[in-house]
VOBA-1610 file (N, C-alpha, C; in pm, whole numbers, padded with zeros to 5 digits, always signed):
BEGIN
Met+00084-00120+00000Met+00000+00000+00000Met+00088+00124+00000Thr+00059+00217-00089Thr+00128+00346-00092Thr+00040+00452-00027Arg+00096+00522+00071Arg+00018+00625+00142Arg+00018+00753+00059Thr-00099+00812+00043Thr-00112+00932-00039Thr-00115+01061+00043His-00154+01052+00172His-00161+01173+00254His-00167+01134+00400Phe-00154+01234+00486Phe-00168+01212+00630Phe-00295+01282+00678His-00372+01207+00755His-00502+01255+00801His-00489+01384+00883Thr-00393+01386+00974Thr-00384+01499+01068Thr-00332+01627+01004Thr-00265+01616+00887Thr-00215+01737+00821Thr-00303+01780+00705Thr-00411+01706+00682Thr-00506+01746+00577Thr-00642+01777+00639Ala-00702+01677+00703Ala-00834+01697+00763Ala-00829+01731+00911Gly-00720+01692+00980Gly-00713+01711+01124Gly-00790+01602+01197Leu-00809+01621+01326Leu-00883+01526+01408Leu-01019+01583+01445Asp-01121+01500+01437Asp-01255+01541+01480Asp-01267+01511+01629Arg-01234+01608+01711Arg-01231+01585+01856Arg-01370+01573+01917Asn-01473+01611+01841Asn-01609+01596+01891Asn-01670+01461+01854Ser-01599+01382+01775Ser-01652+01251+01738Ser-01657+01160+01860Phe-01747+01065+01856Phe-01764+00974+01970Phe-01637+00896+02001Pro-01566+00841+01902Pro-01441+00770+01934Pro-01337+00858+02004Met-01327+00986+01961Met-01230+01074+02026Met-01272+01108+02169Arg-01402+01118+02191Arg-01448+01143+02329Arg-01421+01022+02417Leu-01434+00902+02362Leu-01397+00781+02436Leu-01246+00780+02464Phe-01168+00825+02366Phe-01023+00830+02383Phe-00986+00925+02496Glu-01054+01039+02504Glu-01029+01133+02613Glu-01058+01069+02748Lys-01169+00995+02754Lys-01202+00928+02881Lys-01098+00823+02915Ser-01052+00750+02815Ser-00955+00644+02842Ser-00823+00702+02892Lys-00788+00821+02846Lys-00663+00884+02892Lys-00673+00930+03037Thr-00795+00949+03084Thr-00815+00991+03223Thr-00848+00874+03314Leu-00943+00791+03271Leu-00995+00685+03357Leu-00924+00552+03338Gly-00852+00536+03227Gly-00794+00406+03198Gly-00649+00391+03237Val-00598+00482+03318Val-00454+00480+03348Val-00422+00410+03481Trp-00518+00342+03540Trp-00490+00270+03664Trp-00390+00158+03638Asn-00310+00128+03739Asn-00201+00032+03723Asn-00221-00087+03817Pro-00245-00206+03764Pro-00262-00324+03851Pro-00145-00347+03945Thr-00026-00308+03904Thr+00093-00330+03987Thr+00087-00248+04116Glu+00013-00139+04114Glu+00005-00052+04232Glu-00097-00100+04334Leu-00175-00200+04302Leu-00272-00253+04396Leu-00201-00339+04501Asp-00236-00319+04626Asp-00176-00394+04736Asp-00269-00509+04775Phe-00227-00631+04747Phe-00311-00748+04772Phe-00285-00812+04909Thr-00217-00740+04997Thr-00184-00797+05129Thr-00311-00835+05206Gln-00408-00743+05215Gln-00531-00771+05287Gln-00613-00878+05215Asp-00609-00878+05084Asp-00681-00980+05007Asp-00629-01119+05041Arg-00496-01131+05052Arg-00439-01260+05089Arg-00484-01302+05228Ala-00488-01206+05321Ala-00535-01237+05457Ala-00681-01278+05455Asp-00763-01210+05376Asp-00904-01246+05364Asp-00919-01386+05306Trp-00834-01418+05210Trp-00839-01551+05147Trp-00807-01661+05249Val-00703-01641+05325Val-00663-01740+05426Val-00771-01754+05533Ala-00840-01644+05564Ala-00941-01645+05671Ala-01072-01711+05628Leu-01093-01733+05500Leu-01216-01798+05455Leu-01227-01936+05517Glu-01343-01966+05574Glu-01363-02094+05640Glu-01431-02196+05550Asp-01483-02153+05439Asp-01560-02240+05351Asp-01482-02265+05222Asp-01444-02390+05199Asp-01371-02422+05077Asp-01454-02397+04952Leu-01587-02406+04967Leu-01673-02380+04853Leu-01662-02234+04810Glu-01649-02143+04905Glu-01630-02002+04872Glu-01500-01983+04796Arg-01394-02051+04840Arg-01267-02042+04768Arg-01283-02094+04625Lys-01353-02206+04612Lys-01369-02264+04478Lys-01443-02170+04385Val-01550-02108+04434Val-01628-02017+04349Val-01545-01895+04311Leu-01468-01842+04405Leu-01382-01727+04373Leu-01279-01765+04267Ile-01220-01883+04279Ile-01123-01929+04179Ile-01194-01952+04046His-01312-02012+04051His-01389-02041+03930His-01419-01914+03852Leu-01478-01816+03918Leu-01515-01693+03850Leu-01392-01617+03802Thr-01289-01612+03886Thr-01167-01542+03847Thr-01103-01607+03725Thr-01106-01739+03720Thr-01051-01811+03605Thr-01124-01776+03477Leu-01256-01768+03484Leu-01334-01732+03365Leu-01302-01590+03320Phe-01286-01499+03416Phe-01248-01362+03382Phe-01106-01359+03322Gln-01014-01431+03388Gln-00875-01431+03340Gln-00865-01484+03197Ser-00925-01598+03171Ser-00919-01656+03037Ser-00991-01568+02936Gly-01105-01511+02978Gly-01180-01425+02888Gly-01103-01300+02850Glu-01036-01239+02947Glu-00958-01118+02918Glu-00838-01151+02828Glu-00777-01266+02851Glu-00668-01307+02762Glu-00719-01326+02620Ala-00836-01387+02608Ala-00894-01413+02476Ala-00922-01283+02401Val-00986-01187+02468Val-01021-01063+02397Val-00896-00980+02365Ala-00793-00988+02452Ala-00669-00917+02422Ala-00601-00978+02299Leu-00603-01109+02289Leu-00541-01177+02175Leu-00618-01155+02045Asp-00751-01150+02055Asp-00834-01154+01935Asp-00868-01018+01876Leu-00838-00908+01947Leu-00885-00776+01904Leu-00809-00719+01784Leu-00682-00753+01769Leu-00597-00686+01672Leu-00654-00682+01529Pro-00713-00789+01476Pro-00766-00780+01339Pro-00872-00671+01322Leu-00952-00646+01426Leu-01052-00539+01416Leu-00983-00403+01409Ile-00880-00383+01489Ile-00806-00258+01485Ile-00747-00238+01345Met-00692-00342+01288Met-00631-00333+01156Met-00735-00302+01049Ala-00854-00361+01062Ala-00960-00335+00964Ala-01003-00189+00969Val-01018-00135+01090Val-01056+00005+01106Val-00945+00097+01053Ala-00820+00061+01083Ala-00706+00143+01038Ala-00697+00146+00886Gln-00722+00033+00822Gln-00713+00026+00676Gln-00816+00116+00608Glu-00923+00146+00677Glu-01025+00235+00621Glu-00992+00382+00646Gly-00881+00408+00716Gly-00840+00545+00741Gly-00919+00615+00850Arg-00982+00539+00937Arg-01062+00598+01046Arg-00970+00623+01166Leu-00892+00728+01157Leu-00786+00752+01254Leu-00840+00771+01395Glu-00949+00845+01409Glu-01004+00869+01544Glu-01044+00737+01610Glu-01102+00647+01533Glu-01141+00518+01589Glu-01018+00434+01623Glu-00919+00436+01534Glu-00797+00361+01561Glu-00727+00413+01687Met-00726+00546+01703Met-00662+00603+01821Met-00729+00553+01948Tyr-00863+00551+01948Tyr-00930+00498+02067Tyr-00898+00350+02087Leu-00896+00274+01978Leu-00874+00130+01990Leu-00735+00095+02041Thr-00638+00186+02029Thr-00508+00159+02090Thr-00520+00150+02241Ser-00606+00232+02300Ser-00627+00226+02445Ser-00709+00102+02481Phe-00794+00061+02391Phe-00882-00056+02411Phe-00796-00180+02436Ile-00703-00209+02347Ile-00622-00330+02360Ile-00526-00319+02478Trp-00480-00197+02508Trp-00393-00175+02624Trp-00469-00207+02753Glu-00595-00165+02760Glu-00676-00192+02879Glu-00704-00341+02894Glu-00730-00410+02784Glu-00752-00554+02792Glu-00627-00624+02847Ala-00511-00579+02803Ala-00386-00638+02853Ala-00370-00615+03003Lys-00410-00497+03050Lys-00401-00469+03194Lys-00496-00559+03274His-00610-00591+03216His-00704-00680+03285His-00643-00819+03303Val-00571-00864+03201Val-00500-00992+03212Val-00399-00986+03326Asp-00323-00879+03330Asp-00224-00856+03434Asp-00289-00857+03573Phe-00402-00789+03585Phe-00471-00776+03712Phe-00515-00912+03768Phe-00584-00990+03687Phe-00634-01119+03737Phe-00520-01217+03764Gln-00412-01207+03686Gln-00299-01295+03712Gln-00236-01264+03847Arg-00232-01135+03882Arg-00179-01098+04014Arg-00266-01156+04125Phe-00397-01151+04108Phe-00485-01205+04212Phe-00460-01355+04230Leu-00449-01425+04120Leu-00429-01570+04129Leu-00295-01604+04194Thr-00190-01537+04154Thr-00057-01573+04203Thr-00027-01519+04342Glu-00085-01404+04379Glu-00052-01342+04506Glu-00156-01364+04615Val-00278-01396+04575Val-00384-01416+04674Val-00420-01564+04685Val-00451-01626+04574Val-00484-01770+04577Val-00359-01851+04607Val-00249-01820+04542Val-00116-01879+04562Val-00113-02027+04520Asp-00183-02113+04594Asp-00186-02256+04560Asp-00292-02277+04452Ile-00254-02257+04330Ile-00349-02255+04219Ile-00377-02398+04171Pro-00503-02438+04169Pro-00537-02572+04119Pro-00534-02574+03966Asp-00572-02687+03907Asp-00583-02698+03762Asp-00701-02613+03717Leu-00674-02501+03653Leu-00779-02407+03617Leu-00856-02449+03492Thr-00802-02544+03417Thr-00873-02588+03296Thr-01003-02661+03329Gln-01020-02702+03454Gln-01144-02769+03494Gln-01266-02677+03480Phe-01242-02547+03476Phe-01352-02451+03467Phe-01387-02414+03322Glu-01312-02467+03227Glu-01340-02440+03086Glu-01447-02537+03037Thr-01570-02509+03073Thr-01682-02596+03042Thr-01722-02584+02894Pro-01808-02673+02845Pro-01836-02678+02701Pro-01883-02547+02638Phe-01979-02479+02699Phe-02028-02354+02640Phe-01923-02243+02650Tyr-01844-02245+02758Tyr-01735-02148+02769Tyr-01634-02170+02656Ala-01597-02294+02635Ala-01503-02326+02528Ala-01561-02290+02392Gln-01690-02315+02372Gln-01752-02283+02244Gln-01744-02134+02215Met-01764-02053+02318Met-01762-01909+02297Met-01620-01857+02279Phe-01528-01895+02371Phe-01397-01831+02374Phe-01290-01903+02291Lys-01316-02029+02256Lys-01220-02100+02173Lys-01267-02118+02029Asp-01393-02083+02003Asp-01448-02101+01869Asp-01510-01971+01816Lys-01623-01932+01871Lys-01698-01818+01817Lys-01617-01690+01814Leu-01557-01653+01927Leu-01484-01527+01936Leu-01361-01524+01845Pro-01268-01619+01858Pro-01148-01609+01774Pro-01178-01621+01626Asn-01274-01703+01588Asn-01304-01718+01445Asn-01369-01593+01386Ala-01455-01528+01464Ala-01519-01406+01415Ala-01417-01295+01394Leu-01321-01283+01484Leu-01219-01178+01470Leu-01111-01217+01369Asp-01074-01344+01367Asp-00970-01388+01275Asp-01013-01373+01129Ala-01142-01382+01104Ala-01194-01369+00967Ala-01159-01233+00907Leu-01138-01132+00994Leu-01106-00997+00946Leu-00967-00988+00883Lys-00885-01088+00902Lys-00753-01087+00840Lys-00762-01097+00689Thr-00869-01161+00641Thr-00885-01179+00496Thr-01010-01112+00441Asp-01100-01071+00530Asp-01224-01008+00487Asp-01257-00893+00581Thr-01236-00771+00535Thr-01262-00653+00620Thr-01392-00585+00582Ser-01481-00655+00516Ser-01608-00599+00473Ser-01692-00555+00592Pro-01789-00465+00571Pro-01881-00427+00679Pro-01949-00547+00743Ile-01984-00647+00663Ile-02049-00765+00717Ile-01957-00839+00815Ala-01831-00857+00775Ala-01736-00926+00862Ala-01709-00844+00989Gln-01697-00712+00974Gln-01676-00627+01091Gln-01795-00636+01186Ala-01916-00636+01131Ala-02036-00644+01214Ala-02041-00776+01289Arg-02011-00884+01220Arg-02012-01015+01285Arg-01910-01019+01400Ala-01792-00962+01376Ala-01689-00961+01479Ala-01730-00874+01598Ser-01786-00756+01570Ser-01822-00664+01679Ser-01939-00716+01761Val-02037-00778+01696Val-02148-00838+01771Val-02094-00942+01868Thr-02008-01030+01818Thr-01954-01137+01902Thr-01871-01081+02015Tyr-01783-00988+01982Tyr-01690-00932+02081Tyr-01760-00836+02176Asn-01820-00730+02121Asn-01872-00621+02204Asn-02009-00648+02263Met-02101-00696+02181Met-02239-00716+02228Met-02253-00838+02319Ile-02184-00948+02284Ile-02205-01072+02357Ile-02096-01097+02462Val-01970-01107+02418Val-01864-01139+02513Val-01848-01030+02618Glu-01847-00904+02574Glu-01834-00795+02671Glu-01969-00752+02728Gly-02068-00731+02640Gly-02194-00673+02683Gly-02284-00767+02761Val-02275-00897+02735Val-02357-00994+02809Val-02274-01064+02915Leu-02162-01122+02876Leu-02086-01205+02970Leu-02000-01124+03066Ala-01910-01042+03012Ala-01817-00969+03100Ala-01890-00869+03189Glu-01974-00788+03131Glu-02041-00685+03211Glu-02128-00747+03320Thr-02201-00852+03286Thr-02285-00920+03385Thr-02199-00982+03495Gly-02093-01050+03453Gly-02006-01114+03551Gly-01941-01015+03645Tyr-01890-00905+03591Tyr-01823-00807+03676Tyr-01921-00735+03767His-02042-00710+03718His-02144-00648+03802His-02175-00736+03923Ala-02201-00863+03897Ala-02235-00954+04006Ala-02116-00977+04099Tyr-01999-00990+04042Tyr-01876-01012+04119Tyr-01851-00894+04213Tyr-01862-00774+04159Tyr-01837-00654+04239Tyr-01940-00640+04351Glu-02067-00661+04318Glu-02172-00652+04419Glu-02150-00756+04529Met-02108-00875+04491Met-02080-00982+04587Met-01968-00940+04682Leu-01860-00886+04627Leu-01747-00845+04710Leu-01782-00727+04800Glu-01867-00636+04750Glu-01911-00524+04831Glu-01992-00572+04951Arg-02080-00671+04927Arg-02163-00724+05037Arg-02078-00790+05145Cys-01977-00865+05103Cys-01897-00936+05204Cys-01790-00847+05266Gly-01759-00733+05203Gly-01665-00637+05261Gly-01522-00686+05267Gln-01488-00782+05183Gln-01352-00837+05182Gln-01283-00807+05049Phe-01156-00844+05041Phe-01078-00834+04918Phe-01078-00692+04859Pro-01022-00595+04933Pro-01028-00455+04889Pro-00954-00429+04757Ala-00839-00491+04735Ala-00766-00467+04611Ala-00840-00527+04492Leu-00897-00644+04511Leu-00978-00706+04406Leu-01097-00618+04372Arg-01162-00564+04473Arg-01275-00474+04449Arg-01233-00350+04374Lys-01120-00293+04414Lys-01074-00170+04348Lys-01041-00196+04201Gly-00977-00308+04174Gly-00945-00343+04037Gly-01069-00366+03953Ile-01167-00436+04009Ile-01292-00461+03936Ile-01365-00330+03909Tyr-01360-00238+04003Tyr-01423-00106+03983Tyr-01364-00038+03859His-01232-00034+03851His-01167+00028+03735His-01197-00050+03607Leu-01195-00180+03619Leu-01217-00265+03503Leu-01358-00245+03446Lys-01456-00230+03533Lys-01593-00205+03488Lys-01601-00076+03406Gln-01528+00027+03448Gln-01526+00152+03372Gln-01464+00130+03234Asp-01355+00054+03231Asp-01291+00025+03102Asp-01389-00047+03009Glu-01455-00150+03062Glu-01544-00230+02979Glu-01663-00149+02929Ser-01709-00053+03008Ser-01822+00028+02964Ser-01785+00109+02840Arg-01659+00155+02833Arg-01613+00227+02713Arg-01601+00132+02594His-01554+00012+02620His-01541-00086+02511His-01677-00118+02450Ile-01775-00140+02535Ile-01909-00172+02487Ile-01968-00052+02413Ala-01942+00068+02466Ala-01992+00189+02400Ala-01935+00202+02259Tyr-01806+00173+02244Tyr-01747+00180+02110Tyr-01810+00074+02019Gly-01830-00046+02070Gly-01892-00150+01990Gly-02030-00110+01940Leu-02107-00047+02027Leu-02239+00002+01985Leu-02227+00109+01878Tyr-02129+00197+01895Tyr-02104+00301+01794Tyr-02066+00238+01661Leu-01972+00145+01663Leu-01927+00080+01541Leu-02042+00010+01470Leu-02119-00068+01546Leu-02231-00140+01486Leu-02336-00044+01432Ser-02362+00063+01507Ser-02460+00161+01460Ser-02415+00224+01329Arg-02286+00257+01320Arg-02233+00314+01196Arg-02245+00215+01081Leu-02207+00090+01106Leu-02213-00011+01000Leu-02356-00036+00954Ile-02449-00041+01048Ile-02590-00063+01015Ile-02644+00052+00932His-02611+00174+00975His-02665+00292+00907His-02606+00307+00766Glu-02481+00271+00750Glu-02412+00292+00622Glu-02432+00178+00522Asn-02477+00062+00569Asn-02484-00055+00481Asn-02618-00128+00500Asp-02696-00133+00396Asp-02829-00193+00405Asp-02827-00342+00439Asn-02719-00412+00404Asn-02717-00557+00423Asn-02656-00600+00556Val-02620-00505+00643Val-02555-00541+00768Val-02654-00585+00876Trp-02772-00526+00876Trp-02866-00556+00984Trp-02898-00705+00994Asp-02918-00770+00882Asp-02950-00913+00884Asp-02836-00994+00944Val-02713-00953+00920Val-02596-01022+00976Val-02589-00999+01127Val-02619-00876+01169Val-02621-00846+01312Val-02723-00936+01383Glu-02843-00943+01331Glu-02946-01025+01394Glu-02909-01173+01393Ala-02855-01219+01281Ala-02818-01361+01272Ala-02708-01396+01372Thr-02611-01305+01387Thr-02501-01331+01481Thr-02550-01326+01625Leu-02639-01232+01655Leu-02698-01227+01789Leu-02775-01355+01818Asn-02854-01401+01723Asn-02933-01522+01742Asn-02845-01645+01759Asp-02726-01640+01701Asp-02633-01753+01712Asp-02558-01753+01844Thr-02518-01635+01891Thr-02427-01628+02006Thr-02496-01602+02140Leu-02609-01532+02140Leu-02676-01504+02268Leu-02717-01630+02343Pro-02775-01730+02277Pro-02810-01853+02350Pro-02687-01920+02412Ile-02574-01915+02343Ile-02452-01975+02399Ile-02411-01901+02526Ala-02419-01768+02523Ala-02382-01689+02639Ala-02472-01719+02759Leu-02602-01729+02734Leu-02696-01757+02843Leu-02676-01898+02898Met-02648-01993+02810Met-02622-02129+02855Met-02490-02137+02932Leu-02394-02053+02895Leu-02268-02047+02967Leu-02292-02003+03112Ile-02376-01901+03129Ile-02409-01855+03264Ile-02477-01967+03342Asp-02572-02033+03279Asp-02642-02144+03344Asp-02545-02256+03379Glu-02450-02280+03292Glu-02350-02385+03309Glu-02268-02364+03435Ile-02240-02240+03469Ile-02164-02209+03590Ile-02241-02255+03713Phe-02369-02218+03718Phe-02449-02249+03836Phe-02481-02398+03848Gln-02485-02468+03737Gln-02515-02611+03741Gln-02408-02691+03816Gln-02292-02634+03834Gln-02183-02705+03900Gln-02190-02698+04053Tyr-02290-02625+04104Tyr-02301-02608+04249Tyr-02445-02635+04293Asp-02459-02710+04401Asp-02592-02732+04457Asp-02646-02601+04515Val-02560-02531+04590Val-02595-02400+04644Val-02476-02307+04621Met-02501-02196+04554Met-02395-02098+04529Met-02370-02016+04656Pro-02245-02005+04700Pro-02217-01918+04816Pro-02226-01771+04780Phe-02209-01687+04878Phe-02208-01541+04863Phe-02344-01486+04816Gly-02449-01566+04825Gly-02580-01518+04784Gly-02598-01502+04635Leu-02512-01563+04556Leu-02522-01552+04410Leu-02641-01633+04358Lys-02719-01571+04268Lys-02838-01636+04215Lys-02838-01629+04063Leu-02876-01739+04001Leu-02878-01746+03855Leu-02968-01639+03796Glu-03085-01619+03856Glu-03179-01522+03800Glu-03125-01379+03803Asp-03037-01349+03900Asp-02976-01217+03904Asp-02881-01198+03786Phe-02802-01300+03758Phe-02710-01294+03644Phe-02788-01282+03514Ser-02881-01375+03492Ser-02955-01379+03366Ser-03041-01255+03348Gly-03106-01210+03455Gly-03191-01092+03447Gly-03113-00967+03411Tyr-02998-00948+03475Tyr-02915-00830+03445Tyr-02863-00838+03302Ala-02820-00956+03261Ala-02766-00973+03125Ala-02871-00937+03020Met-02993-00984+03037Met-03096-00958+02938Met-03141-00812+02940Met-03143-00751+03057Met-03180-00610+03065Met-03082-00523+02988Gln-02952-00547+03008Gln-02851-00469+02938Gln-02854-00498+02788Tyr-02873-00623+02754Tyr-02878-00663+02613Tyr-02995-00595+02541Gln-03110-00595+02603Gln-03228-00538+02538Gln-03214-00388+02517Gln-03151-00318+02613Gln-03129-00175+02597Gln-03038-00146+02477Arg-02935-00227+02461Arg-02842-00205+02350Arg-02901-00249+02217Tyr-02980-00353+02220Tyr-03047-00395+02097Tyr-03141-00285+02048Ala-03209-00219+02140Ala-03298-00109+02104Ala-03220+00005+02039Lys-03099+00028+02087Lys-03018+00135+02028Lys-02974+00098+01887Leu-02945-00028+01865Leu-02908-00071+01730Leu-03025-00057+01634Leu-03144-00082+01683Leu-03263-00063+01600Leu-03275+00083+01556Gln-03241+00175+01646Gln-03248+00317+01612Gln-03151+00353+01500Ala-03040+00279+01495Ala-02938+00310+01394Ala-02988+00286+01252Lys-03092+00206+01237Lys-03149+00183+01104Lys-03219+00308+01052Glu-03260+00396+01144Glu-03339+00512+01105Glu-03267+00645+01124Ser-03163+00648+01210Ser-03098+00774+01245Ser-02951+00772+01206Ala-02892+00888+01193Ala-02748+00897+01170Ala-02676+00840+01291Ala-02579+00753+01270Ala-02514+00684+01380Ala-02452+00780+01481Glu-02384+00882+01433Glu-02318+00974+01525Glu-02420+01048+01610Ala-02538+01077+01553Ala-02640+01149+01629Ala-02686+01073+01751Leu-02680+00941+01747Leu-02723+00860+01859Leu-02632+00875+01979Phe-02509+00927+01957Phe-02409+00930+02062Phe-02367+01071+02101Leu-02442+01170+02056Leu-02403+01310+02081Leu-02401+01344+02229Asp-02491+01287+02306Asp-02502+01325+02447Asp-02428+01231+02540Glu-02349+01140+02487Glu-02281+01042+02571Glu-02134+01075+02587
//
């Protein structure tokens, strides 16, 4: 490819665009450092737990988060490259912070496992069938396809899988419930602080995914059918994955309830689906002016 011009010396940057506003937020809110978290009290709280089932559930959920964050960090690059090839500099600039934040999430959960859990069991036991289907098949294949096909349809399929389902249904629901659980028990302060920051990061990621999908839907008449088809394919897997977690326990500790997970997941999903419907009728950028 021969470059014909530079965006910033011809058109400049649209600092009012939604991606640039997300970039501004990431420069302020996304600079937390997992290395600066002190897990000393978390380790003491871990040792003080009297119920092995509580330890198992904490390891189980943390493992799913750890593997999931590794997966999204590994799989995101083709989407960044597809956006960059189209010359969408503002979006690419935001996405540089996106992948950096995913990498920090991997760092964060690894610190919890090695410094708090310490005696780490075989974590592959938690990679259940629906989890494997989502993170070892659907997610990597949807993103990897962008290496050879950067069409709006391929981008939409990748973003639905990544942003709407993996982040918007699974990660956001999991972190919401995890954080609320830790707040109720009043333990693991460093873990809570990290999850608080992580939730903010993920909210920006999901917001960008909604923006990207809204733009693709509005600009391309044939994208909506792909969005719906991908949602219909991946949402049931995500919901079964949540159910799969609870099926492994007769009684979930910490007051965790399946209906709380599923109810929150569907509420968030329906709100975002409604916004995508609006994109069929409105200019995509207009939907995000007040956010």
